[in-house]
C-alpha positions as a Markdown table, in Angstrom:
| # | Residue | x | y | z |
|---|---|---|---|---|
| 1 | Met | -52.3 | -34.6 | 32.3 |
| 2 | Leu | -52.3 | -37.1 | 35.2 |
| 3 | Gly | -55.6 | -38.7 | 34.1 |
| 4 | Arg | -54.2 | -39.1 | 30.5 |
| 5 | Ala | -51.1 | -40.7 | 31.9 |
| 6 | Arg | -53.2 | -43.2 | 33.9 |
| 7 | Arg | -55.2 | -44.1 | 30.8 |
| 8 | Leu | -52.0 | -44.8 | 28.8 |
| 9 | Leu | -50.7 | -47.0 | 31.6 |
| 10 | Ala | -54.0 | -48.8 | 31.8 |
| 11 | Gly | -54.2 | -49.4 | 28.1 |
| 12 | Gly | -50.5 | -50.5 | 27.8 |
| 13 | Leu | -47.5 | -48.7 | 26.4 |
| 14 | Ala | -47.6 | -47.9 | 22.7 |
| 15 | Pro | -44.7 | -49.5 | 20.7 |
| 16 | Leu | -41.8 | -47.2 | 19.9 |
| 17 | Pro | -41.3 | -46.2 | 16.3 |
| 18 | Ala | -39.0 | -48.5 | 14.4 |
| 19 | Pro | -35.5 | -47.1 | 13.9 |
| 20 | Gln | -35.1 | -45.4 | 10.6 |
| 21 | Gln | -33.4 | -47.6 | 8.0 |
| 22 | Val | -30.5 | -46.1 | 5.9 |
| 23 | Gln | -30.7 | -47.0 | 2.3 |
| 24 | Leu | -27.3 | -47.9 | 0.8 |
| 25 | Trp | -26.8 | -48.4 | -2.9 |
| 26 | Arg | -24.7 | -51.0 | -4.7 |
| 27 | Gln | -23.7 | -50.9 | -8.3 |
| 28 | Thr | -24.4 | -53.8 | -10.4 |
| 29 | Arg | -22.2 | -55.3 | -13.2 |
| 30 | Thr | -23.4 | -52.8 | -15.8 |
| 31 | Trp | -22.6 | -49.8 | -13.5 |
| 32 | Ala | -25.3 | -47.8 | -15.2 |
| 33 | Arg | -28.3 | -49.6 | -13.7 |
| 34 | Arg | -28.6 | -49.5 | -9.9 |
| 35 | Glu | -30.6 | -51.6 | -7.5 |
| 36 | Gly | -31.3 | -50.6 | -3.9 |
| 37 | Ala | -30.9 | -52.9 | -0.9 |
| 38 | Arg | -31.8 | -51.8 | 2.6 |
| 39 | Tyr | -29.5 | -52.5 | 5.5 |
| 40 | Ser | -29.7 | -51.5 | 9.2 |
| 41 | Thr | -27.2 | -49.0 | 10.5 |
| 42 | Leu | -25.9 | -51.7 | 12.9 |
| 43 | Val | -24.8 | -53.9 | 10.0 |
| 44 | Pro | -21.5 | -53.0 | 8.3 |
| 45 | Ser | -21.9 | -51.7 | 4.8 |
| 46 | Asp | -20.6 | -53.5 | 1.7 |
| 47 | Glu | -18.1 | -50.7 | 0.9 |
| 48 | Val | -14.5 | -51.6 | 0.1 |
| 49 | Thr | -12.3 | -49.6 | 2.4 |
| 50 | Ile | -8.5 | -49.2 | 2.4 |
| 51 | Asn | -6.5 | -48.2 | 5.5 |
| 52 | Tyr | -2.8 | -48.1 | 6.2 |
| 53 | Arg | -1.5 | -50.1 | 9.2 |
| 54 | His | 2.2 | -50.2 | 10.0 |
| 55 | Gly | 2.9 | -48.8 | 6.5 |
| 56 | Leu | 1.0 | -51.5 | 4.7 |
| 57 | Pro | -2.4 | -51.0 | 3.0 |
| 58 | Val | -5.2 | -53.2 | 4.4 |
| 59 | Ile | -8.2 | -53.7 | 2.1 |
| 60 | Thr | -11.5 | -54.5 | 3.9 |
| 61 | Leu | -14.4 | -55.9 | 1.9 |
| 62 | Thr | -17.5 | -58.1 | 2.5 |
| 63 | Leu | -17.4 | -61.7 | 1.3 |
| 64 | Pro | -20.5 | -62.4 | -0.7 |
| 65 | Thr | -21.1 | -65.9 | 0.6 |
| 66 | Arg | -20.6 | -65.5 | 4.3 |
| 67 | Arg | -21.7 | -61.9 | 4.4 |
| 68 | Glu | -18.8 | -61.0 | 6.7 |
| 69 | Arg | -16.1 | -58.4 | 6.5 |
| 70 | Cys | -12.6 | -59.7 | 5.7 |
| 71 | Gln | -9.3 | -57.8 | 5.7 |
| 72 | Phe | -6.5 | -58.3 | 3.2 |
| 73 | Ala | -3.0 | -56.9 | 4.0 |
| 74 | Val | -1.0 | -56.5 | 0.8 |
| 75 | Lys | 2.6 | -55.6 | 0.1 |
| 76 | Pro | 2.2 | -52.9 | -2.6 |
| 77 | Met | 5.8 | -53.2 | -3.9 |
| 78 | Val | 5.7 | -57.0 | -4.3 |
| 79 | Ala | 2.1 | -58.1 | -4.6 |
| 80 | Thr | 0.2 | -57.9 | -7.9 |
| 81 | Val | -3.4 | -57.4 | -8.8 |
| 82 | Gly | -3.7 | -61.0 | -9.8 |
| 83 | Ala | -2.3 | -62.2 | -6.5 |
| 84 | Phe | -4.7 | -60.1 | -4.6 |
| 85 | Leu | -7.7 | -61.3 | -6.6 |
| 86 | Lys | -6.5 | -64.9 | -6.1 |
| 87 | Asp | -6.4 | -64.4 | -2.3 |
| 88 | Val | -9.9 | -63.1 | -2.4 |
| 89 | Arg | -11.2 | -66.1 | -4.4 |
| 90 | Arg | -9.4 | -68.4 | -2.1 |
| 91 | Glu | -11.0 | -66.9 | 1.0 |
| 92 | Asp | -14.5 | -67.2 | -0.5 |
| 93 | Lys | -15.2 | -70.2 | -2.8 |
| 94 | Gly | -18.4 | -68.6 | -3.9 |
| 95 | Ile | -16.6 | -65.9 | -5.8 |
| 96 | Val | -16.7 | -67.0 | -9.4 |
| 97 | Lys | -15.4 | -63.8 | -11.0 |
| 98 | Ala | -13.1 | -61.1 | -9.5 |
| 99 | Glu | -11.7 | -58.3 | -11.7 |
| 100 | Val | -10.4 | -54.8 | -11.3 |
| 101 | Phe | -11.2 | -51.9 | -13.7 |
| 102 | Thr | -10.3 | -48.3 | -13.9 |
| 103 | Thr | -12.8 | -45.6 | -13.4 |
| 104 | Asp | -13.3 | -45.3 | -17.2 |
| 105 | Gly | -14.0 | -49.0 | -17.5 |
| 106 | Ser | -10.6 | -50.3 | -18.7 |
| 107 | Lys | -9.6 | -53.7 | -17.3 |
| 108 | Val | -6.5 | -53.6 | -15.1 |
| 109 | Ser | -3.9 | -56.4 | -15.9 |
| 110 | Asp | -3.2 | -59.1 | -13.4 |
| 111 | Ala | 0.5 | -58.3 | -13.6 |
| 112 | Thr | 0.0 | -54.7 | -12.4 |
| 113 | Leu | 1.6 | -54.0 | -9.0 |
| 114 | Met | -0.7 | -53.0 | -6.2 |
| 115 | Glu | 1.4 | -49.9 | -5.6 |
| 116 | Val | 0.4 | -48.7 | -9.1 |
| 117 | Leu | -3.2 | -49.6 | -8.5 |
| 118 | Leu | -3.5 | -47.8 | -5.2 |
| 119 | Arg | -2.4 | -44.5 | -6.7 |
| 120 | Asn | -5.8 | -43.8 | -8.3 |
| 121 | Asp | -9.5 | -44.7 | -7.8 |
| 122 | Phe | -10.6 | -48.0 | -9.3 |
| 123 | Lys | -13.6 | -50.4 | -9.4 |
| 124 | Leu | -13.5 | -53.9 | -7.9 |
| 125 | Leu | -15.9 | -56.3 | -9.6 |
| 126 | Ile | -16.9 | -59.4 | -7.5 |
| 127 | Asn | -19.3 | -61.7 | -9.3 |
| 128 | Ser | -22.0 | -59.3 | -10.5 |
| 129 | Thr | -21.4 | -56.5 | -8.1 |
| 130 | Ala | -19.0 | -53.6 | -8.7 |
| 131 | Tyr | -17.6 | -51.5 | -5.9 |
| 132 | Ser | -16.0 | -48.0 | -6.3 |
| 133 | Val | -12.8 | -47.8 | -4.3 |
| 134 | Ser | -11.0 | -44.6 | -3.4 |
| 135 | Pro | -7.6 | -45.3 | -1.8 |
| 136 | Pro | -6.5 | -42.8 | 0.8 |
| 137 | Val | -3.8 | -40.2 | -0.2 |
| 138 | Lys | -0.5 | -41.0 | 1.4 |
| 139 | Asp | 1.8 | -38.2 | 2.5 |
| 140 | Lys | 4.8 | -37.8 | 0.3 |
| 141 | Pro | 8.0 | -38.5 | 2.2 |
| 142 | Ser | 10.6 | -35.8 | 2.4 |
| 143 | Ser | 13.9 | -36.1 | 0.4 |
| 144 | Glu | 15.9 | -37.0 | 3.5 |
| 145 | His | 13.4 | -39.7 | 4.5 |
| 146 | Ala | 13.4 | -41.1 | 1.0 |
| 147 | Thr | 17.2 | -41.2 | 1.0 |
| 148 | Glu | 17.1 | -43.0 | 4.4 |
| 149 | Met | 14.6 | -45.5 | 3.0 |
| 150 | Glu | 16.7 | -46.2 | 0.0 |
| 151 | Asp | 19.7 | -46.8 | 2.2 |
| 152 | Val | 17.7 | -49.2 | 4.4 |
| 153 | Lys | 16.4 | -51.0 | 1.3 |
| 154 | Ser | 20.0 | -51.4 | 0.0 |
| 155 | Leu | 21.2 | -52.7 | 3.3 |
| 156 | Ile | 18.3 | -55.2 | 3.5 |
| 157 | His | 19.1 | -56.4 | 0.0 |
| 158 | Arg | 22.8 | -56.9 | 0.8 |
| 159 | Leu | 21.9 | -58.8 | 3.9 |
| 160 | Phe | 19.5 | -61.0 | 2.0 |
| 161 | Val | 22.1 | -61.7 | -0.7 |
| 162 | Ala | 24.7 | -62.5 | 2.0 |
| 163 | Leu | 22.4 | -64.9 | 3.8 |
| 164 | His | 20.7 | -66.6 | 0.8 |
| 165 | Leu | 23.1 | -66.3 | -2.1 |
| 166 | Glu | 25.0 | -69.5 | -1.3 |
| 167 | Asp | 21.8 | -71.5 | -0.9 |
| 168 | His | 20.5 | -70.1 | -4.1 |
| 169 | Gln | 23.6 | -71.0 | -6.0 |
| 170 | Ile | 23.6 | -74.5 | -4.7 |
| 171 | Arg | 20.0 | -75.0 | -5.6 |
| 172 | Lys | 20.5 | -73.5 | -9.0 |
| 173 | Glu | 23.5 | -75.7 | -9.6 |
| 174 | Arg | 21.6 | -78.8 | -8.6 |
| 175 | Glu | 18.8 | -77.8 | -11.0 |
| 176 | Leu | 21.2 | -77.3 | -13.9 |
| 177 | Leu | 22.9 | -80.6 | -13.2 |
| 178 | Gln | 19.6 | -82.4 | -13.1 |
| 179 | Lys | 18.6 | -80.7 | -16.4 |
| 180 | Leu | 21.9 | -81.7 | -18.0 |
| 181 | Asp | 21.5 | -85.3 | -16.9 |
| 182 | His | 18.0 | -85.4 | -18.3 |
| 183 | Leu | 19.0 | -83.9 | -21.6 |
| 184 | Lys | 22.0 | -86.2 | -22.0 |
| 185 | Glu | 19.8 | -89.2 | -21.3 |
| 186 | Gln | 17.5 | -88.1 | -24.2 |
| 187 | Leu | 20.5 | -87.3 | -26.4 |
| 188 | Met | 22.3 | -90.6 | -25.9 |
| 189 | Pro | 20.2 | -92.8 | -28.2 |
| 190 | Leu | 20.2 | -90.1 | -30.8 |
| 191 | Glu | 23.9 | -89.7 | -30.6 |
| 192 | Gln | 24.3 | -93.5 | -31.2 |
| 193 | Met | 22.0 | -93.4 | -34.2 |
| 194 | Lys | 23.7 | -90.3 | -35.6 |
| 195 | Ala | 27.1 | -92.0 | -35.3 |
| 196 | Lys | 25.9 | -95.0 | -37.3 |
| 197 | Ile | 24.3 | -92.8 | -40.0 |
| 198 | Met | 27.4 | -90.7 | -40.2 |
| 199 | Asp | 29.6 | -93.8 | -40.7 |
| 200 | Ser | 27.3 | -95.0 | -43.5 |
| 201 | Ala | 27.2 | -91.6 | -45.2 |
| 202 | Asp | 31.0 | -91.2 | -45.0 |
| 203 | Ala | 31.5 | -94.6 | -46.5 |
| 204 | Lys | 29.2 | -93.9 | -49.4 |
| 205 | Thr | 30.9 | -90.5 | -50.0 |
| 206 | Ser | 34.4 | -92.0 | -50.0 |
| 207 | Arg | 33.1 | -94.8 | -52.4 |
| 208 | Leu | 31.7 | -92.1 | -54.7 |
| 209 | Leu | 35.1 | -90.3 | -54.7 |
| 210 | Trp | 36.9 | -93.5 | -55.6 |
| 211 | Val | 34.4 | -94.2 | -58.4 |
| 212 | Gly | 35.1 | -90.7 | -59.8 |
| 213 | Leu | 38.8 | -91.3 | -59.8 |
| 214 | Ala | 38.3 | -94.7 | -61.5 |
| 215 | Leu | 36.2 | -93.1 | -64.2 |
| 216 | Met | 38.7 | -90.3 | -64.8 |
| 217 | Ser | 41.5 | -92.9 | -65.1 |
| 218 | Thr | 39.4 | -95.0 | -67.5 |
| 219 | Gln | 38.7 | -91.9 | -69.6 |
| 220 | Gly | 42.4 | -91.0 | -69.7 |
| 221 | Gly | 43.4 | -94.5 | -70.7 |
| 222 | Ala | 40.7 | -94.7 | -73.4 |
| 223 | Leu | 41.8 | -91.4 | -74.9 |
| 224 | Ala | 45.5 | -92.6 | -74.9 |
| 225 | Trp | 44.6 | -95.9 | -76.5 |
| 226 | Leu | 42.6 | -94.2 | -79.2 |
| 227 | Thr | 45.3 | -91.6 | -79.9 |
| 228 | Trp | 48.3 | -93.9 | -80.2 |
| 229 | Trp | 47.0 | -97.3 | -81.2 |
| 230 | Val | 43.7 | -96.7 | -83.1 |
| 231 | Tyr | 43.6 | -93.2 | -84.5 |
| 232 | Ser | 46.0 | -90.3 | -84.7 |
| 233 | Trp | 46.2 | -87.1 | -82.7 |
| 234 | Asp | 44.7 | -85.1 | -85.6 |
| 235 | Ile | 41.5 | -87.1 | -85.2 |
| 236 | Met | 41.4 | -87.2 | -81.4 |
| 237 | Glu | 42.2 | -83.6 | -80.8 |
| 238 | Pro | 38.6 | -82.3 | -81.6 |
| 239 | Val | 37.3 | -85.2 | -79.4 |
| 240 | Thr | 39.3 | -84.1 | -76.4 |
| 241 | Tyr | 38.3 | -80.5 | -77.0 |
| 242 | Phe | 34.6 | -81.3 | -76.8 |
| 243 | Ile | 35.2 | -83.5 | -73.8 |
| 244 | Thr | 36.9 | -80.5 | -72.1 |
| 245 | Tyr | 34.1 | -78.2 | -73.1 |
| 246 | Gly | 31.5 | -80.6 | -71.9 |
| 247 | Ser | 33.3 | -80.8 | -68.5 |
| 248 | Ala | 33.3 | -77.0 | -68.3 |
| 249 | Met | 29.5 | -76.9 | -69.1 |
| 250 | Ala | 29.0 | -79.5 | -66.3 |
| 251 | Phe | 30.8 | -77.4 | -63.8 |
| 252 | Tyr | 28.8 | -74.3 | -64.8 |
| 253 | Ala | 25.6 | -76.2 | -64.5 |
| 254 | Tyr | 26.7 | -77.3 | -61.0 |
| 255 | Phe | 27.1 | -73.6 | -60.1 |
| 256 | Val | 23.7 | -72.7 | -61.5 |
| 257 | Leu | 22.0 | -75.4 | -59.5 |
| 258 | Thr | 23.8 | -75.1 | -56.2 |
| 259 | Lys | 25.0 | -71.4 | -56.3 |
| 260 | Gln | 28.5 | -72.7 | -55.2 |
| 261 | Asp | 31.8 | -73.1 | -56.9 |
| 262 | Tyr | 32.8 | -76.6 | -57.9 |
| 263 | Leu | 35.4 | -77.1 | -55.2 |
| 264 | Tyr | 36.2 | -80.7 | -54.2 |
| 265 | Pro | 35.9 | -80.2 | -50.4 |
| 266 | Asp | 32.6 | -78.5 | -50.8 |
| 267 | Val | 31.3 | -81.1 | -53.2 |
| 268 | Lys | 32.4 | -83.9 | -50.8 |
| 269 | Asp | 30.5 | -82.2 | -47.9 |
| 270 | Arg | 27.4 | -81.6 | -50.0 |
| 271 | Gln | 27.3 | -85.2 | -51.0 |
| 272 | Phe | 27.9 | -86.3 | -47.5 |
| 273 | Leu | 24.9 | -84.3 | -46.2 |
| 274 | His | 22.8 | -85.7 | -49.1 |
| 275 | Tyr | 23.5 | -89.2 | -48.0 |
| 276 | Phe | 23.2 | -88.3 | -44.3 |
| 277 | Tyr | 19.7 | -86.8 | -44.6 |
| 278 | Arg | 18.5 | -89.5 | -46.9 |
| 279 | Lys | 19.7 | -92.2 | -44.4 |
| 280 | Ser | 18.2 | -90.2 | -41.5 |
| 281 | Lys | 14.8 | -90.2 | -43.2 |
| 282 | Ala | 15.0 | -94.0 | -43.7 |
| 283 | Lys | 16.1 | -94.6 | -40.1 |
| 284 | His | 13.5 | -92.1 | -38.7 |
| 285 | Phe | 16.2 | -90.0 | -37.1 |
| 286 | Asn | 14.7 | -86.6 | -36.1 |
| 287 | Val | 17.4 | -84.0 | -37.0 |
| 288 | Glu | 15.4 | -81.1 | -35.6 |
| 289 | Gln | 14.9 | -82.8 | -32.2 |
| 290 | Tyr | 18.6 | -83.6 | -32.1 |
| 291 | Asn | 19.6 | -80.0 | -32.8 |
| 292 | Lys | 17.2 | -78.7 | -30.2 |
| 293 | Leu | 18.6 | -81.0 | -27.5 |
| 294 | Lys | 22.2 | -80.0 | -28.5 |
| 295 | Glu | 21.3 | -76.3 | -28.1 |
| 296 | Asp | 19.6 | -77.0 | -24.7 |
| 297 | Val | 22.7 | -78.9 | -23.5 |
| 298 | Ala | 25.0 | -76.0 | -24.7 |
| 299 | Glu | 22.8 | -73.5 | -22.9 |
| 300 | Ala | 22.7 | -75.4 | -19.7 |
| 301 | Glu | 26.5 | -75.9 | -19.7 |
| 302 | Glu | 27.0 | -72.2 | -20.4 |
| 303 | Ser | 24.7 | -71.3 | -17.5 |
| 304 | Leu | 26.6 | -73.8 | -15.2 |
| 305 | Arg | 29.9 | -72.3 | -16.3 |
| 306 | Arg | 28.7 | -68.8 | -15.5 |
| 307 | Leu | 27.3 | -69.9 | -12.2 |
| 308 | Arg | 30.7 | -71.4 | -11.2 |
| 309 | Gln | 32.7 | -68.3 | -12.0 |
| 310 | Pro | 34.9 | -67.0 | -9.2 |
| 311 | Leu | 33.0 | -63.8 | -8.9 |
| 312 | His | 29.7 | -65.6 | -8.2 |
| 313 | Leu | 31.4 | -68.0 | -5.8 |
| 314 | Arg | 33.3 | -65.1 | -4.1 |
| 315 | Leu | 36.6 | -66.7 | -4.9 |
| 316 | Pro | 39.9 | -65.0 | -5.9 |
| 317 | Ile | 40.0 | -64.4 | -9.6 |
| 318 | Gln | 42.8 | -66.2 | -11.4 |
| 319 | Glu | 45.1 | -64.1 | -13.5 |
| 320 | Ile | 44.8 | -64.6 | -17.2 |
| 321 | Thr | 48.1 | -65.3 | -18.8 |
| 322 | Asn | 48.7 | -64.8 | -22.5 |
| 323 | Lys | 49.8 | -68.1 | -24.1 |
| 324 | Asp | 51.6 | -66.6 | -27.1 |
């Protein structure tokens, strides 16, 4: 034994056997084909882990470019899947594609809350590598603890409203006023053009009404002249009958074409609109754009009126008196 030890010392120490490597497997994008990659036990694995710290889930994963572990603390009740993936891509510019899938391969929407995602297992796809993630099971709070948490949430919400409501109302009112000014600036030239077109259409409509009155007066005078000075009533009676019947046919034809009764106010309005749209087309007046701007102005004014209500401004409500 002693001689063997001396020979070993004389010949030099034999190298120690290399530490055994642990083979970890990563799933590729297809999830069916797997390729192996060997890592030392001293190097952290590529697994995605989820731990809870101070009540918030902390997701730990390996960035593909820098090959270092990075932790992401998320607020499950506020953050969404899209916001989490955006943070991951922002942290590592080499990440081209980041998506989340369920265990059966269905894609998870970016609008899904992280609270919903962390209830079940899921797959995180980064570039061409997919990781199976198993969130830890949280202990369900008791009914008393849940009631206390709801009370705390309600108190925090009331404090937030009390501290930020006035600033929010001022900011919202400023935005609405700026929107109104911008809409009115766009509406002003259209209003001026519309006023000119309306004046022209109204003048033409009034002129047409006076022409109709003149024609009816001329017709009545001609029938009277023919009845008393040229012919007799016996001859003119059938003529007046057919004139009346022809007028009735004209009124009926108007109803058939327009589906409206021949009422003078309606006829005047219809003729006014006819002249207005024809003049608008000639002047390149965009009626649809004008109506859209008017609707936007009315909506903004209504929002501003509701924002300035006494309840929103925490002012005493004025009594409503009936003005009968």
